[in-house]
C-alpha positions in Angstrom: 32.7 19.6 5.5 33.7 19.8 1.1 29.7 18.3 -0.1 30.7 14.3 -0.8 28.5 12.7 -3.3 27.3 9.5 -1.1 26.6 11.9 1.6 24.4 14.1 -0.6 21.8 11.0 -1.8 21.8 10.6 1.9 20.6 13.7 2.5 18.1 13.6 -0.8 17.0 10.1 1.5 15.5 11.7 4.1 12.7 15.4 4.7 14.7 16.9 2.8 14.9 15.3 -1.0 13.3 18.8 -2.3 16.0 21.7 -0.8 16.9 23.4 -3.6 20.6 22.4 -4.8 22.0 25.5 -4.0 20.7 25.3 -0.3 21.5 21.8 -0.3 24.5 22.7 -0.6 24.4 24.7 2.4 23.1 23.3 4.1 26.3 19.7 3.5 28.9 22.5 4.6 27.2 22.4 8.2 27.2 18.8 8.3 29.9 16.5 9.7 30.6 12.9 9.8 31.0 10.7 12.6 32.7 7.8 13.8 30.9 5.6 16.7 31.9 2.1 17.8 29.7 -0.8 18.2 28.7 -0.5 22.5 28.6 3.0 22.5 26.3 5.6 23.1 25.3 8.4 21.1 23.0 9.2 23.0 20.3 9.0 26.1 17.1 9.2 26.8 16.0 13.2 27.9 18.8 15.1 26.1 19.8 17.6 24.8 18.4 17.4 21.2 21.3 19.1 19.1 21.2 17.3 16.2 19.9 15.1 13.8 21.8 12.0 11.8 21.8 10.2 8.8 23.1 6.8 8.9 26.2 6.7 5.7 27.0 2.9 7.4 26.6 0.5 10.2 23.3 -0.5 12.5 22.0 1.0 15.8 19.0 0.8 18.3 16.9 2.7 19.7 16.4 1.6 23.0 14.8 2.4 26.5 13.7 0.8 29.7 11.5 -0.9 31.8 11.0 -0.1 34.6 12.5 -3.0 36.0 15.4 -1.6 34.1 14.9 -3.5 31.4 16.7 -2.6 28.2 13.6 -2.8 26.0 14.0 -2.1 21.6 12.1 0.7 19.4 14.1 0.1 17.0 17.0 -0.5 14.2 18.7 2.0 12.1 19.8 1.2 8.9 21.8 3.3 6.0 20.0 5.5 4.5 18.0 6.0 7.6 17.6 9.3 9.8 16.5 9.6 13.2 16.5 12.5 16.0 14.4 15.4 13.7 11.8 14.9 16.6 14.2 17.2 19.3 14.4 19.4 16.3 11.1 20.8 16.1 9.3 20.4 19.8 12.5 21.4 21.1 12.2 19.0 24.2 15.3 16.1 25.3 15.6 13.4 24.1 12.8 10.3 23.8 14.9 8.0 23.6 18.4 6.5 23.5 20.2 5.4 20.6 23.5 3.2 20.5 25.7 1.7 17.9 25.3 -2.4 17.4 28.1 -2.5 15.0 31.0 0.0 13.9 29.4 2.9 12.5 29.2 5.8 10.1 26.2 8.6 10.7 26.3 12.2 8.8 25.4 14.6 11.2 23.2 17.1 11.1 22.7 20.2 13.3 20.3 21.8 14.6 21.2 25.7 13.0 21.0 24.0 8.8 18.1 22.2 9.8 16.6 25.6 11.1 18.0 27.5 7.7 16.9 24.5 5.3 13.3 25.7 7.0 13.8 28.8 6.8 15.2 29.6 3.0 12.9 27.2 2.1 9.6 27.0 4.1 7.7 24.3 1.8 10.0 21.4 4.0 7.3 22.3 5.9 5.3 20.4 4.7 8.0 17.6 3.2 8.8 16.9 7.6 4.7 17.3 8.7 4.7 14.4 5.7 7.1 12.2 7.6 6.0 12.5 10.9 2.4 11.8 9.8 4.0 9.0 7.9 5.4 7.7 12.0 2.1 8.1 13.3 0.6 6.3 10.8 2.9 3.8 12.0 1.7 4.1 15.6 -1.8 3.4 15.1 -1.0 0.4 12.8 1.3 -0.8 15.2 -1.9 -0.1 17.6 -4.8 -2.2 15.3 -2.3 -4.9 14.7 -2.0 -6.0 17.8 -4.9 -7.0 18.0 -6.6 -7.8 14.3 -4.0 -9.8 12.6 -1.8 -13.6 13.8 1.0 -13.8 15.3 2.9 -14.5 12.3 1.0 -12.1 10.2 2.5 -9.2 12.6 6.3 -11.5 13.1 6.1 -11.4 9.5 5.7 -7.2 9.1 8.7 -6.7 12.1 11.1 -8.1 10.7 10.3 -6.5 6.6 9.8 -2.8 8.9 12.8 -3.7 11.1 15.1 -4.7 7.7 14.2 -2.1 4.5 15.0 -2.1 1.1 18.7 -0.7 1.4 18.8 2.5 -0.2 23.1 1.5 -1.0 24.5 -0.2 -4.2 25.1 -3.2 -3.0 22.4 -6.3 -3.8 24.0 -7.4 -0.1 21.0 -8.3 2.2 22.0 -6.5 5.2 22.7 -9.0 9.1 20.0 -6.5 11.3 21.4 -7.4 14.6 18.5 -7.6 16.8 18.0 -10.7 18.9 15.0 -13.1 19.3 14.0 -11.4 22.9 13.8 -8.0 21.5 11.9 -8.6 18.3 9.4 -10.2 20.9 9.6 -7.2 23.0 8.6 -5.1 20.2 5.0 -7.1 19.5 4.6 -7.8 23.4 4.8 -11.8 23.2 7.0 -14.4 24.2 10.3 -15.2 22.9 9.4 -18.7 22.5 6.6 -18.1 20.4 8.6 -15.7 18.7 11.2 -19.0 18.1 9.2 -21.5 16.2 8.2 -19.1 13.3 11.6 -17.7 12.5 12.8 -21.3 13.1 10.0 -22.9 10.1 10.9 -19.4 8.7 15.6 -20.1 8.7 14.4 -23.5 7.5 11.9 -22.7 3.9 15.1 -20.3 3.3 13.0 -16.6 3.9 15.1 -15.2 6.1 18.4 -17.1 7.6 19.6 -17.1 11.4 22.5 -16.0 13.3 23.5 -14.7 16.6 21.5 -12.3 17.9 20.4 -11.4 14.1 18.3 -12.2 11.2 19.0 -12.3 7.2 16.1 -11.8 5.1 16.7 -13.9 2.2 13.1 -13.7 0.5 11.2 -11.0 0.9 8.4 -11.7 -1.7 7.3 -14.9 0.5 7.4 -12.6 3.7 5.5 -10.3 2.4 2.9 -12.4 1.8 3.3 -14.0 4.8 2.4 -10.7 6.4 -0.5 -9.9 4.2 0.4 -7.1 2.2 2.7 -7.2 -0.7 4.3 -3.5 0.1 5.6 -3.4 3.7 6.0 1.1 4.0 9.8 2.3 5.6 
């Protein structure tokens, strides 16, 4: 694949941001652009991990299933985000499934290129470690917040996390395709308990609600509700 500037921007938003220019070129040459239609599953939990992916356009979600078989959304993946690297590191099966919630374009980084980057620039392993530590901190923080924060604070933080600041060259807010029921599952509460907050924030023009989705209109106000000046990405 001929390197493209926008593809290079996407790779530079990942844990490979500090790759040497010549090595960045090699990694980009090994990448491929793939398209996935809305509703199509990219991978299931338990699949072998042979690549990681960066979201170039569109939106996907990481999901799992409860014992009852009910699907549970774990995270929403928007442009600029990377996922799938855990299986490349520990060489174990995928921890969750991934499905496209709208037509999407991904940059696929094969394991061979991932390993090549680390072999030729070993210091990059520390950047990957920092990236994984950041995710671990978020997991610990989520456990802590479930006890210490009020529901409106937790909900505001979850919306901010699901809709990070866009890396695309556009100022148009992105609608995040996730239902109120899915958000409720993430927080471990009932849909009714979060619906009243979402409705109130929509009336105050903090967010806009749509069918199975939301758009953040006033990020600063939502951050104040969450109790934080900034929310980790």
